[in-house]
VEXROLO-386802 format. One record per atom (N, C-alpha, C): residue number from 0; atom name; x, y, z. Coordinates in pm, whole numbers, plus 50000, padded with zeros to 5 digits. Layout:
<atoms>
(atom NUM CA (X Y Z))
...
</atoms>
This chain:
<atoms>
(atom 0 N (87706 14856 83661))
(atom 0 CA (87760 14905 83535))
(atom 0 C (87874 14813 83493))
(atom 1 N (87874 14776 83368))
(atom 1 CA (87980 14690 83316))
(atom 1 C (88110 14768 83311))
(atom 2 N (88220 14696 83323))
(atom 2 CA (88351 14761 83325))
(atom 2 C (88377 14842 83200))
(atom 3 N (88339 14790 83083))
(atom 3 CA (88365 14865 82960))
(atom 3 C (88282 14993 82954))
(atom 4 N (88164 14995 83021))
(atom 4 CA (88085 15119 83027))
(atom 4 C (88158 15224 83109))
(atom 5 N (88212 15185 83224))
(atom 5 CA (88284 15283 83307))
(atom 5 C (88411 15328 83238))
(atom 6 N (88477 15238 83167))
(atom 6 CA (88597 15275 83091))
(atom 6 C (88560 15373 82980))
(atom 7 N (88449 15347 82911))
(atom 7 CA (88404 15438 82806))
(atom 7 C (88369 15575 82864))
(atom 8 N (88302 15578 82980))
(atom 8 CA (88268 15704 83044))
(atom 8 C (88394 15781 83082))
(atom 9 N (88493 15710 83135))
(atom 9 CA (88619 15774 83172))
(atom 9 C (88689 15829 83048))
(atom 10 N (88690 15751 82941))
(atom 10 CA (88753 15796 82816))
(atom 10 C (88684 15922 82764))
(atom 11 N (88551 15926 82774))
(atom 11 CA (88477 16045 82732))
(atom 11 C (88514 16165 82818))
(atom 12 N (88524 16143 82949))
(atom 12 CA (88560 16252 83039))
(atom 12 C (88699 16305 83007))
(atom 13 N (88794 16215 82986))
(atom 13 CA (88931 16255 82954))
(atom 13 C (88933 16337 82825))
(atom 14 N (88863 16290 82725))
(atom 14 CA (88862 16364 82598))
(atom 14 C (88795 16500 82614))
(atom 15 N (88686 16505 82692))
(atom 15 CA (88619 16633 82713))
(atom 15 C (88707 16733 82788))
(atom 16 N (88782 16685 82886))
(atom 16 CA (88865 16774 82968))
(atom 16 C (88995 16813 82899))
(atom 17 N (89059 16717 82831))
(atom 17 CA (89194 16740 82780))
(atom 17 C (89212 16713 82631))
(atom 18 N (89103 16684 82562))
(atom 18 CA (89112 16649 82420))
(atom 18 C (89175 16755 82332))
(atom 19 N (89175 16877 82376))
(atom 19 CA (89231 16989 82300))
(atom 19 C (89381 17010 82325))
(atom 20 N (89439 16929 82413))
(atom 20 CA (89579 16953 82453))
(atom 20 C (89677 16869 82372))
(atom 21 N (89800 16918 82370))
(atom 21 CA (89908 16845 82304))
(atom 21 C (89936 16713 82377))
(atom 22 N (89925 16714 82509))
(atom 22 CA (89949 16592 82587))
(atom 22 C (89849 16483 82549))
(atom 23 N (89723 16520 82530))
(atom 23 CA (89621 16424 82491))
(atom 23 C (89655 16367 82353))
(atom 24 N (89690 16453 82260))
(atom 24 CA (89725 16407 82125))
(atom 24 C (89846 16314 82129))
(atom 25 N (89946 16351 82208))
(atom 25 CA (90066 16268 82218))
(atom 25 C (90033 16132 82280))
(atom 26 N (89955 16133 82387))
(atom 26 CA (89917 16009 82453))
(atom 26 C (89834 15920 82360))
(atom 27 N (89740 15980 82291))
(atom 27 CA (89656 15904 82199))
(atom 27 C (89740 15842 82088))
(atom 28 N (89833 15919 82036))
(atom 28 CA (89921 15869 81929))
(atom 28 C (90006 15752 81979))
(atom 29 N (90066 15770 82097))
(atom 29 CA (90151 15663 82151))
(atom 29 C (90072 15537 82181))
(atom 30 N (89963 15552 82255))
(atom 30 CA (89890 15434 82302))
(atom 30 C (89817 15362 82189))
(atom 31 N (89791 15431 82079))
(atom 31 CA (89723 15366 81966))
(atom 31 C (89810 15255 81906))
(atom 32 N (89940 15262 81932))
(atom 32 CA (90033 15163 81877))
(atom 32 C (90069 15054 81978))
(atom 33 N (90020 15068 82100))
(atom 33 CA (90059 14974 82207))
(atom 33 C (89989 14839 82192))
(atom 34 N (90064 14737 82222))
(atom 34 CA (90012 14602 82233))
(atom 34 C (89980 14578 82380))
(atom 35 N (89909 14472 82412))
(atom 35 CA (89877 14444 82553))
(atom 35 C (90001 14441 82642))
(atom 36 N (90111 14389 82592))
(atom 36 CA (90232 14383 82674))
(atom 36 C (90291 14522 82700))
(atom 37 N (90266 14617 82608))
(atom 37 CA (90311 14755 82631))
(atom 37 C (90231 14818 82745))
(atom 38 N (90100 14796 82743))
(atom 38 CA (90017 14849 82852))
(atom 38 C (90057 14785 82985))
(atom 39 N (90091 14658 82981))
(atom 39 CA (90136 14590 83103))
(atom 39 C (90268 14650 83152))
(atom 40 N (90360 14678 83062))
(atom 40 CA (90488 14739 83100))
(atom 40 C (90467 14880 83157))
(atom 41 N (90376 14955 83098))
(atom 41 CA (90345 15089 83148))
(atom 41 C (90287 15081 83288))
(atom 42 N (90196 14986 83309))
(atom 42 CA (90135 14968 83441))
(atom 42 C (90241 14927 83543))
(atom 43 N (90333 14840 83504))
(atom 43 CA (90439 14796 83594))
(atom 43 C (90530 14912 83633))
(atom 44 N (90567 14996 83536))
(atom 44 CA (90653 15111 83568))
(atom 44 C (90582 15207 83663))
(atom 45 N (90452 15229 83641))
(atom 45 CA (90375 15316 83731))
(atom 45 C (90367 15255 83871))
(atom 46 N (90346 15125 83879))
(atom 46 CA (90339 15057 84009))
(atom 46 C (90473 15063 84082))
(atom 47 N (90583 15054 84008))
(atom 47 CA (90715 15064 84070))
(atom 47 C (90737 15204 84127))
(atom 48 N (90693 15306 84055))
(atom 48 CA (90704 15443 84106))
(atom 48 C (90618 15460 84230))
(atom 49 N (90497 15405 84228))
(atom 49 CA (90410 15412 84345))
(atom 49 C (90473 15339 84464))
(atom 50 N (90539 15228 84437))
(atom 50 CA (90605 15153 84544))
(atom 50 C (90718 15235 84607))
(atom 51 N (90791 15308 84525))
(atom 51 CA (90898 15395 84577))
(atom 51 C (90838 15507 84663))
(atom 52 N (90727 15563 84617))
(atom 52 CA (90661 15668 84695))
(atom 52 C (90610 15612 84828))
(atom 53 N (90550 15495 84824))
(atom 53 CA (90500 15432 84945))
(atom 53 C (90614 15401 85042))
(atom 54 N (90724 15350 84989))
(atom 54 CA (90840 15318 85073))
(atom 54 C (90893 15444 85142))
(atom 55 N (90905 15553 85067))
(atom 55 CA (90953 15679 85126))
(atom 55 C (90856 15725 85235))
(atom 56 N (90727 15714 85207))
(atom 56 CA (90624 15756 85303))
(atom 56 C (90629 15671 85430))
(atom 57 N (90632 15539 85414))
(atom 57 CA (90629 15448 85529))
(atom 57 C (90757 15456 85612))
(atom 58 N (90867 15492 85548))
(atom 58 CA (90993 15504 85620))
(atom 58 C (91010 15643 85682))
(atom 59 N (90907 15724 85673))
(atom 59 CA (90908 15854 85740))
(atom 59 C (90994 15959 85674))
(atom 60 N (91026 15941 85547))
(atom 60 CA (91106 16042 85478))
(atom 60 C (91020 16164 85447))
(atom 61 N (91070 16280 85474))
(atom 61 CA (90999 16403 85442))
(atom 61 C (90972 16409 85292))
(atom 62 N (90866 16481 85255))
(atom 62 CA (90835 16495 85113))
(atom 62 C (90945 16567 85035))
(atom 63 N (91034 16634 85107))
(atom 63 CA (91147 16703 85045))
(atom 63 C (91275 16619 85044))
(atom 64 N (91267 16497 85093))
(atom 64 CA (91386 16412 85104))
(atom 64 C (91435 16363 84969))
(atom 65 N (91557 16317 84967))
(atom 65 CA (91614 16257 84845))
(atom 65 C (91532 16136 84801))
(atom 66 N (91487 16055 84896))
(atom 66 CA (91408 15937 84863))
(atom 66 C (91277 15976 84796))
(atom 67 N (91211 16077 84851))
(atom 67 CA (91085 16124 84792))
(atom 67 C (91109 16183 84653))
(atom 68 N (91214 16260 84640))
(atom 68 CA (91245 16321 84510))
(atom 68 C (91273 16214 84404))
(atom 69 N (91346 16111 84444))
(atom 69 CA (91374 16000 84352))
(atom 69 C (91245 15932 84309))
(atom 70 N (91155 15910 84404))
(atom 70 CA (91028 15845 84375))
(atom 70 C (90940 15932 84286))
(atom 71 N (90937 16062 84314))
(atom 71 CA (90859 16155 84233))
(atom 71 C (90914 16157 84090))
(atom 72 N (91044 16155 84076))
(atom 72 CA (91103 16155 83942))
(atom 72 C (91065 16027 83868))
(atom 73 N (91063 15915 83939))
(atom 73 CA (91022 15788 83877))
(atom 73 C (90876 15797 83831))
(atom 74 N (90793 15860 83911))
(atom 74 CA (90651 15879 83877))
(atom 74 C (90638 15964 83751))
(atom 75 N (90708 16076 83749))
(atom 75 CA (90703 16165 83633))
(atom 75 C (90760 16097 83509))
(atom 76 N (90869 16024 83527))
(atom 76 CA (90931 15952 83414))
(atom 76 C (90838 15846 83357))
(atom 77 N (90763 15777 83443))
(atom 77 CA (90671 15673 83395))
(atom 77 C (90565 15734 83304))
(atom 78 N (90515 15851 83340))
(atom 78 CA (90416 15919 83257))
(atom 78 C (90480 15960 83124))
(atom 79 N (90598 16021 83133))
(atom 79 CA (90668 16066 83012))
(atom 79 C (90706 15948 82922))
(atom 80 N (90752 15841 82982))
(atom 80 CA (90797 15725 82904))
(atom 80 C (90684 15660 82826))
(atom 81 N (90563 15660 82880))
(atom 81 CA (90455 15583 82821))
(atom 81 C (90340 15664 82762))
(atom 82 N (90322 15787 82806))
(atom 82 CA (90201 15859 82764))
(atom 82 C (90229 15993 82698))
(atom 83 N (90286 16086 82770))
(atom 83 CA (90310 16220 82715))
(atom 83 C (90423 16285 82793))
(atom 84 N (90482 16387 82734))
(atom 84 CA (90591 16460 82799))
(atom 84 C (90533 16534 82919))
(atom 85 N (90562 16485 83037))
(atom 85 CA (90505 16538 83162))
(atom 85 C (90601 16641 83220))
(atom 86 N (90575 16767 83191))
(atom 86 CA (90659 16875 83243))
(atom 86 C (90637 16889 83394))
(atom 87 N (90723 16964 83457))
(atom 87 CA (90705 16991 83600))
(atom 87 C (90571 17056 83629))
(atom 88 N (90532 17149 83544))
(atom 88 CA (90403 17217 83561))
(atom 88 C (90287 17118 83549))
(atom 89 N (90295 17029 83452))
(atom 89 CA (90190 16928 83436))
(atom 89 C (90187 16834 83556))
(atom 90 N (90304 16801 83606))
(atom 90 CA (90313 16710 83721))
(atom 90 C (90247 16774 83843))
(atom 91 N (90268 16903 83861))
(atom 91 CA (90203 16975 83971))
(atom 91 C (90051 16972 83953))
(atom 92 N (90004 16988 83830))
(atom 92 CA (89861 16979 83803))
(atom 92 C (89806 16842 83840))
(atom 93 N (89882 16738 83810))
(atom 93 CA (89840 16603 83849))
(atom 93 C (89836 16590 84001))
(atom 94 N (89936 16647 84067))
(atom 94 CA (89941 16641 84214))
(atom 94 C (89814 16703 84273))
(atom 95 N (89772 16815 84219))
(atom 95 CA (89650 16880 84267))
(atom 95 C (89528 16789 84243))
(atom 96 N (89525 16727 84127))
(atom 96 CA (89414 16638 84094))
(atom 96 C (89410 16516 84187))
(atom 97 N (89526 16470 84231))
(atom 97 CA (89531 16354 84319))
(atom 97 C (89461 16380 84452))
(atom 98 N (89449 16506 84490))
(atom 98 CA (89375 16540 84612))
(atom 98 C (89232 16583 84583))
(atom 99 N (89209 16653 84474))
(atom 99 CA (89077 16710 84446))
(atom 99 C (88980 16612 84382))
(atom 100 N (89031 16519 84303))
(atom 100 CA (88944 16420 84238))
(atom 100 C (88938 16297 84329))
(atom 101 N (88821 16269 84380))
(atom 101 CA (88804 16161 84478))
(atom 101 C (88848 16025 84423))
(atom 102 N (88838 16004 84293))
(atom 102 CA (88880 15876 84235))
(atom 102 C (89031 15857 84247))
(atom 103 N (89106 15962 84214))
(atom 103 CA (89251 15953 84227))
(atom 103 C (89292 15944 84374))
(atom 104 N (89230 16026 84455))
(atom 104 CA (89261 16024 84597))
(atom 104 C (89235 15886 84655))
(atom 105 N (89123 15826 84619))
(atom 105 CA (89089 15692 84670))
(atom 105 C (89192 15589 84625))
(atom 106 N (89242 15602 84503))
(atom 106 CA (89343 15508 84454))
(atom 106 C (89462 15506 84549))
(atom 107 N (89515 15623 84581))
(atom 107 CA (89632 15630 84667))
(atom 107 C (89599 15600 84813))
(atom 108 N (89483 15641 84858))
(atom 108 CA (89443 15613 84996))
(atom 108 C (89417 15464 85016))
(atom 109 N (89374 15394 84911))
(atom 109 CA (89356 15249 84921))
(atom 109 C (89488 15176 84932))
(atom 110 N (89594 15236 84880))
(atom 110 CA (89728 15178 84897))
(atom 110 C (89771 15196 85042))
(atom 111 N (89757 15321 85091))
(atom 111 CA (89788 15349 85233))
(atom 111 C (89730 15485 85268))
(atom 112 N (89664 15490 85383))
(atom 112 CA (89606 15615 85429))
(atom 112 C (89714 15723 85441))
(atom 113 N (89687 15839 85384))
(atom 113 CA (89780 15950 85388))
(atom 113 C (89872 15959 85267))
(atom 114 N (89870 15856 85182))
(atom 114 CA (89962 15854 85068))
(atom 114 C (89929 15960 84964))
(atom 115 N (89802 15988 84941))
(atom 115 CA (89765 16091 84842))
(atom 115 C (89825 16226 84879))
(atom 116 N (89813 16263 85005))
(atom 116 CA (89868 16390 85050))
(atom 116 C (90021 16390 85039))
(atom 117 N (90082 16278 85075))
(atom 117 CA (90228 16268 85068))
(atom 117 C (90276 16283 84924))
(atom 118 N (90211 16213 84831))
(atom 118 CA (90251 16222 84691))
(atom 118 C (90233 16365 84641))
(atom 119 N (90121 16424 84675))
(atom 119 CA (90097 16564 84638))
(atom 119 C (90211 16652 84688))
(atom 120 N (90241 16642 84816))
(atom 120 CA (90344 16726 84876))
(atom 120 C (90481 16700 84815))
(atom 121 N (90511 16573 84789))
(atom 121 CA (90642 16539 84732))
(atom 121 C (90656 16593 84590))
(atom 122 N (90549 16587 84512))
(atom 122 CA (90554 16643 84376))
(atom 122 C (90574 16794 84384))
(atom 123 N (90499 16859 84472))
(atom 123 CA (90514 17005 84487))
(atom 123 C (90657 17039 84530))
(atom 124 N (90710 16968 84628))
(atom 124 CA (90847 16992 84674))
(atom 124 C (90947 16970 84561))
(atom 125 N (90930 16864 84486))
(atom 125 CA (91022 16833 84377))
(atom 125 C (91015 16940 84269))
(atom 126 N (90897 16984 84237))
(atom 126 CA (90880 17088 84136))
(atom 126 C (90945 17218 84182))
(atom 127 N (90922 17253 84308))
(atom 127 CA (90980 17376 84364))
(atom 127 C (91132 17370 84362))
(atom 128 N (91188 17256 84401))
(atom 128 CA (91334 17245 84406))
(atom 128 C (91395 17252 84267))
(atom 129 N (91325 17205 84165))
(atom 129 CA (91375 17213 84028))
(atom 129 C (91382 17356 83978))
(atom 130 N (91292 17440 84030))
(atom 130 CA (91288 17578 83989))
(atom 130 C (91390 17663 84064))
(atom 131 N (91456 17601 84163))
(atom 131 CA (91556 17674 84239))
(atom 131 C (91497 17766 84342))
(atom 132 N (91372 17744 84377))
(atom 132 CA (91304 17828 84478))
(atom 132 C (91334 17779 84616))
</atoms>
């Protein structure tokens, strides 16, 4: 399958699942104005957040640690900065998807085995701590 076919299939899936949401509308509006360098900057910010998460994981920091919380915030900020306002609740939904959707899980597991679970747990911990629970 050609890359543009898989990209088109993914775009169709995204629209079918979330096309009715405000986040989808906001992301579509923002990205419609992006130049290639904007997409590159968005990818770089996401990679930097992933690097912080990986560093916290490899250094043995608990998912509730300050290092993990900082990395999770960078992850959430990257989404908010470039795509849509990513609330804590939405971030938790993404965390669940990172484990349940094999494509997302594989992305993080290809970076380092166990990273998908760590990111999930760190997002959940960060969300819980924000709520004061």
